[in-house]
C-alpha positions in Angstrom: 146.2 142.7 35.8 144.5 145.2 38.2 140.8 145.5 38.3 139.6 148.8 36.7 137.9 149.9 39.9 141.2 149.9 41.8 142.7 153.4 42.1 146.0 152.5 43.9 149.2 154.0 42.5 151.1 150.7 43.0 149.6 147.3 42.2 151.7 144.2 41.6 151.5 140.5 41.9 154.2 138.7 43.7 154.9 135.0 44.0 152.1 132.4 43.8 151.0 129.2 45.5 148.2 128.7 48.1 149.1 131.5 50.4 146.3 133.4 52.1 147.2 136.5 50.1 148.8 136.2 46.7 147.9 139.8 45.8 149.4 142.7 47.6 148.6 146.3 47.2 149.9 149.4 48.9 149.7 153.1 48.3 146.7 155.4 48.1 143.3 154.0 47.3 140.4 156.4 47.0 140.6 158.7 50.0 142.3 156.4 52.5 146.1 156.1 52.9 145.8 152.5 54.0 147.0 149.2 52.5 144.4 147.4 50.5 144.1 143.7 51.2 143.1 141.3 48.5 142.1 137.8 49.8 142.8 134.5 48.2 142.3 132.0 51.0 142.0 131.5 54.7 144.8 132.2 57.2 146.1 129.0 58.9 144.9 130.2 62.3 141.3 130.3 61.1 141.3 127.0 59.1 139.7 124.9 61.9 137.0 127.6 62.4 136.1 127.7 58.7 136.4 123.9 58.3 133.8 123.5 61.0 131.3 125.2 58.7 132.1 123.2 55.6 129.1 120.9 56.0 126.6 123.7 55.2 128.0 124.6 51.8 128.3 123.1 48.4 131.8 123.1 46.9 131.3 126.2 44.7 129.5 128.1 47.5 132.3 127.2 50.0 134.9 128.6 47.5 133.1 131.9 47.6 132.3 131.9 51.3 135.9 131.5 52.6 137.5 134.6 51.1 134.3 136.6 51.6 134.4 135.9 55.3 138.0 137.0 55.6 137.3 140.1 53.5 134.5 141.0 55.9 136.9 140.7 58.8 140.0 142.5 57.6 139.1 144.8 54.7 138.9 148.6 54.9 135.9 150.7 54.1 132.4 149.6 53.2 131.2 146.0 52.9 129.0 146.3 49.8 129.5 144.1 46.7 131.7 146.6 44.9 134.2 146.9 47.8 134.1 143.2 48.6 134.8 142.3 45.0 137.9 144.5 44.9 139.2 142.3 47.7 138.8 139.0 45.8 141.9 137.4 44.3 140.0 135.4 41.7 139.0 138.1 39.2 135.9 136.4 37.7 132.7 138.3 37.0 131.4 140.5 39.8 128.0 139.0 39.2 129.2 135.6 40.6 129.8 137.3 44.0 126.4 138.9 43.8 124.8 135.6 42.9 126.4 133.9 45.9 125.0 136.7 48.2 121.5 136.6 46.7 120.8 133.1 45.2 123.0 130.8 47.3 120.8 128.7 49.6 123.2 128.1 52.5 121.5 127.9 55.9 122.8 131.1 57.4 121.2 130.7 60.9 122.7 127.2 61.4 126.1 128.4 60.1 126.2 131.3 62.6 125.1 129.0 65.5 127.7 126.4 64.6 130.4 129.1 64.5 129.2 130.4 67.9 129.3 126.9 69.4 132.9 126.5 68.0 134.0 129.7 69.7 132.2 128.7 72.9 134.0 125.3 73.0 137.3 127.1 72.6 136.9 128.3 76.1 136.1 124.8 77.5 133.0 125.8 79.6 132.4 124.0 82.9 129.2 122.8 84.5 127.3 125.5 86.3 129.0 128.6 84.8 127.0 131.6 83.9 125.9 132.3 80.3 124.1 135.5 79.4 121.8 135.9 76.4 121.6 139.5 75.2 118.7 140.5 72.9 118.0 143.8 71.2 116.7 145.3 68.0 118.5 147.7 65.7 118.1 149.3 62.3 119.8 151.0 59.3 118.6 153.6 56.9 118.1 152.5 53.3 117.7 154.7 50.2 116.5 151.9 47.8 112.8 152.2 47.2 112.2 148.7 46.0 114.1 146.7 48.6 112.4 143.7 50.2 111.2 144.1 53.8 111.6 147.9 53.6 109.8 149.8 56.4 110.3 152.9 58.6 112.7 153.2 61.5 113.7 155.9 63.9 117.4 156.8 63.8 119.2 158.8 66.5 119.7 162.4 65.5 117.1 162.2 62.7 113.7 163.7 63.3 110.7 161.5 62.5 110.7 158.1 60.7 112.9 157.3 57.8 112.9 154.4 55.3 115.1 151.5 56.5 115.5 147.9 57.7 115.0 146.7 61.2 116.7 143.6 62.5 116.9 141.5 65.7 120.2 140.5 67.2 120.9 137.8 69.8 124.3 137.6 71.4 125.9 135.3 74.0 128.1 136.6 76.8 130.4 134.0 78.4 133.3 134.9 80.6 133.1 138.5 79.3 133.3 137.4 75.6 130.6 138.4 73.2 129.5 135.8 70.6 126.8 136.6 68.0 124.3 133.8 68.1 121.4 134.9 65.8 120.4 137.8 63.6 117.1 138.1 61.6 115.5 140.7 59.4 112.1 142.1 60.4 109.5 142.2 57.7 106.7 144.8 58.2 103.1 143.6 58.0 102.3 146.1 55.2 105.0 144.7 53.0 103.3 141.3 52.8 100.3 143.1 51.2 102.5 144.1 48.2 103.3 142.0 45.1 107.0 141.7 46.3 105.8 140.7 49.8 103.6 137.9 48.4 106.4 136.7 46.3 108.7 136.7 49.3 106.2 134.7 51.3 105.9 132.2 48.5 109.6 132.0 48.0 110.8 131.7 51.6 107.7 130.6 53.5 107.9 133.6 55.7 104.9 135.2 57.4 104.5 138.3 59.5 106.0 138.1 63.0 106.5 140.8 65.6 109.9 141.3 67.1 108.6 139.6 70.3 107.5 136.5 68.3 110.9 136.4 66.5 112.6 136.5 69.8 110.5 133.7 71.2 111.2 131.5 68.2 115.0 132.0 68.6 114.8 131.2 72.3 112.7 128.1 71.6 115.3 126.8 69.1 118.3 127.1 71.6 120.0 123.9 72.8 117.9 122.0 75.3 120.9 121.1 77.5 121.9 124.7 78.2 119.5 124.9 81.2 121.3 122.0 82.8 124.9 122.9 81.8 124.8 126.7 82.5 123.1 129.2 84.7 121.4 131.0 81.8 120.1 134.6 82.1 118.3 136.5 79.3 119.1 140.2 79.5 116.4 142.4 77.8 115.2 145.9 77.9 111.6 147.0 78.6 110.5 146.5 75.0 110.8 142.7 75.4 109.4 142.6 78.9 106.1 140.9 77.9 104.3 137.6 78.2 105.5 136.3 74.7 109.2 136.6 75.5 109.1 135.9 79.2 107.0 132.7 78.7 109.6 131.5 76.1 112.4 132.1 78.6 110.6 130.1 81.4 109.8 127.3 79.0 113.5 126.8 78.3 114.3 126.7 82.0 116.2 130.0 81.7 115.9 133.1 83.9 115.4 136.7 82.7 116.5 140.0 84.0 114.8 143.0 82.3 113.7 146.5 82.8 110.0 147.1 83.4 108.1 150.0 82.1 107.1 152.5 84.7 103.4 152.3 83.7 103.2 148.7 84.8 101.3 147.5 87.9 102.7 145.0 90.4 101.0 142.8 93.0 103.3 143.2 96.0 103.5 140.4 98.6 102.6 141.4 102.1 103.1 138.1 104.1 99.7 136.7 105.2 97.8 139.7 104.1 96.2 140.1 100.6 98.8 141.3 98.0 98.6 145.0 97.3 98.4 146.3 93.7 100.8 149.2 93.1 102.0 151.2 90.1 105.8 151.2 89.6 106.0 154.9 88.8 104.4 156.0 92.1 105.6 153.1 94.2 109.4 153.2 93.4 110.3 156.6 95.1 108.8 155.6 98.5 110.4 152.2 98.5 113.8 153.6 97.7 113.5 156.3 100.3 112.4 154.1 103.3 113.7 150.6 102.4 116.6 151.3 100.0 120.3 151.1 100.8 123.4 152.6 99.1 125.7 150.2 97.3 128.8 150.5 95.1 128.9 148.1 92.1 132.2 146.9 90.5 133.3 148.8 87.4 132.5 147.1 84.1 136.1 147.6 82.8 139.5 147.4 84.4 140.4 150.8 85.8 136.9 152.1 85.7 135.1 153.9 88.5 132.7 152.2 90.8 129.0 152.7 90.1 126.9 154.0 93.0 123.2 153.1 93.3 120.5 153.0 95.9 118.7 149.7 95.7 115.5 148.2 97.2 113.8 144.9 96.5 110.2 143.5 96.7 108.7 140.2 95.6 105.3 139.8 94.0 103.4 139.0 90.8 103.3 140.9 87.5 100.5 140.3 85.0 101.5 138.1 82.1 105.0 137.6 83.5 104.4 135.6 86.7 106.1 135.7 90.0 109.1 137.9 90.0 111.5 139.9 92.2 111.5 143.7 91.5 114.6 145.7 92.2 114.2 149.4 92.3 117.4 151.2 91.4 118.3 154.9 91.6 121.6 156.0 90.1 123.5 158.4 92.3 125.1 160.3 89.5 121.9 161.6 87.8 119.1 160.5 90.1 117.4 158.3 87.4 115.1 155.5 88.7 114.8 152.2 86.9 112.8 149.1 87.9 114.4 145.8 87.2 112.5 142.5 87.1 113.9 139.0 87.4 112.4 135.5 87.5 115.2 134.2 89.8 113.9 134.9 93.3 117.3 133.9 94.8 119.3 136.8 93.4 120.2 139.7 95.6 119.6 143.3 94.5 123.3 143.8 93.8 123.4 140.7 91.6 120.4 141.8 89.6 121.7 145.3 89.1 125.2 144.0 88.1 123.7 141.4 85.7 121.4 143.9 84.0 124.4 146.2 83.6 126.0 143.8 81.2 123.1 144.2 78.8 124.8 147.4 77.6 127.4 145.1 75.9 124.9 144.5 73.1 124.7 148.2 72.3 128.5 148.4 72.2 128.7 145.3 69.9 126.0 146.6 67.5 127.9 149.9 67.2 131.2 147.9 66.5 129.4 145.7 63.9 128.1 148.7 62.1 131.3 150.8 62.2 133.9 148.1 61.5 132.2 145.0 60.1 129.6 146.5 57.8 126.4 145.4 59.5 123.6 146.6 57.3 125.8 148.0 54.5 124.3 145.8 51.9 122.7 147.2 48.7 120.8 144.1 47.7 117.2 144.4 46.6 116.3 140.9 47.6 115.6 139.6 51.1 118.1 136.7 50.8 121.0 139.0 50.0 120.3 141.2 53.0 120.0 138.2 55.3 123.3 136.7 54.1 125.1 140.0 54.5 123.9 140.4 58.1 125.1 136.8 59.0 128.5 137.4 57.3 129.1 140.5 59.5 128.3 138.4 62.6 130.5 135.6 61.4 133.4 138.0 60.8 133.0 139.1 64.5 133.2 135.5 65.6 136.3 134.9 63.4 138.1 137.9 65.1 137.1 136.5 68.5 138.4 133.0 67.7 141.8 134.5 66.7 142.0 136.3 70.0 141.0 133.3 72.0 143.7 131.3 70.3 146.2 134.0 71.3 145.1 133.9 74.9 145.3 130.1 75.1 145.0 128.7 78.6 143.9 132.1 80.0 140.6 131.9 78.0 139.9 128.4 79.4 140.0 129.2 83.1 136.7 128.5 84.8 134.7 131.6 85.8 137.4 133.9 84.4 136.3 137.4 83.2 138.1 138.2 80.0 138.4 141.7 78.6 139.1 141.4 74.8 140.5 144.4 72.9 138.3 146.5 70.7 137.0 145.3 67.3 139.5 147.7 65.5 142.4 146.2 67.5 141.3 142.7 66.7 141.1 143.6 63.0 144.6 144.9 63.0 145.9 141.8 64.7 144.3 139.6 62.0 145.5 141.9 59.3 149.0 141.5 60.8 148.7 137.8 60.6 147.6 138.0 57.0 150.4 140.4 56.0 153.1 138.4 57.8 152.0 135.2 56.1 152.2 136.9 52.7 155.7 138.2 53.4 156.8 134.8 54.5 155.6 133.3 51.3 157.3 136.0 49.3 160.6 135.3 50.9 160.3 131.6 49.8 159.6 132.7 46.3 161.9 134.3 43.7 160.7 137.8 44.7 163.5 140.4 45.0 164.6 141.3 48.5 164.3 145.0 47.9 160.6 144.7 47.1 160.0 142.8 50.3 161.8 145.5 52.3 159.8 148.2 50.5 156.5 146.3 51.4 157.6 146.0 55.1 158.4 149.7 55.3 155.0 150.6 53.7 153.0 148.2 55.9 154.6 149.5 59.1 152.8 152.8 58.4 149.5 151.1 59.2 149.7 151.5 63.0 152.5 149.0 63.2 150.5 145.9 62.3 153.6 144.0 61.5 155.0 144.7 64.9 151.9 143.2 66.5 152.3 140.0 64.5 156.0 139.6 65.5 
């Protein structure tokens, strides 16, 4: 029997067994003319990925986690409890799904890191390959007045500050593939002074930490063997160019490439003479004019245009950060000047500029996570529910990536290869196609009438040819 919240004009149950989708719905649901997917299990292609995470869950929690992860990856629309519950095959009380999100005590940071390691091992990394760590903060507006960790954020296109949540994301970039590694919710200092904040501190053991302290803690917890196995570069913007983060990078044996604020000062090396203190804002134009040279950097995407810059380099010391190489960069298209700083003194100006350019991938990934995988679309009042939701969005991104890596096969395992994966929307359609194709295969083995299967195939082909992609 259909759930009362479902507004589709056709809703039937076909077949049975342990197929990844035993419920199939097509027709119009709400305002979208799209098939509605109801999940009952894990597609075969993702079974090794999900089984790798089994250790962190109790048996009841694992039974909720598996279909919920697939629902995050392939469902349409929002990822709040209402919409996710409509995707569940087991029609138990909706409160059970909410209890899993809020009260279940699975270790979400460890689960996400294990999933990222699994995806990384799928590419069979070699000794000495480059691994980039991308770090940035983001936020989402929230209308609930009594939500845990609620603060004020600035949103593009909105004047002033608005109520919302701020979170920190850490991504890995290896051979051009983005792998979410960590996500954490920022708790404002004022919140800990409230009754709810004191209750949260007692319940979770959390204390106030700045975004820089959160970043340093995540970096300190990264595997100790990465510094020996990879050439690790941490790509950060000017907000994280400070002693707290840069010291944490150096302690792990990594290197950083970051943008420096124009108000910073810099002790420039002058050979045997005493270093000269200069301000970046006034020093950069003269260095670019007299010492710079024009370069053309490779495009970020296949078929893209070359990026033209004027670059100049100088070595010296920056207060609180240590000995660094400064790369002064002027973009030819608009004349904007940016000062890049790296702790790797052996990198050339072109390598620094190219490496920092890949930091933009985290902006693209955050946008995709918000638009297609529901990052921050939770409506939970409690801190634990919000944190679980953020991690499930990142896990769904990893699940889509693992499916694509399996499809690429040996191409993804070539050393120093640069892969260009399709967009998140295309990856979702491919996984949906796998799920639909598995369902139709199961229906053919059952006693379902052939005309119903043909009707389903015709209906599903309307969704951008997803079945054609699965063929």
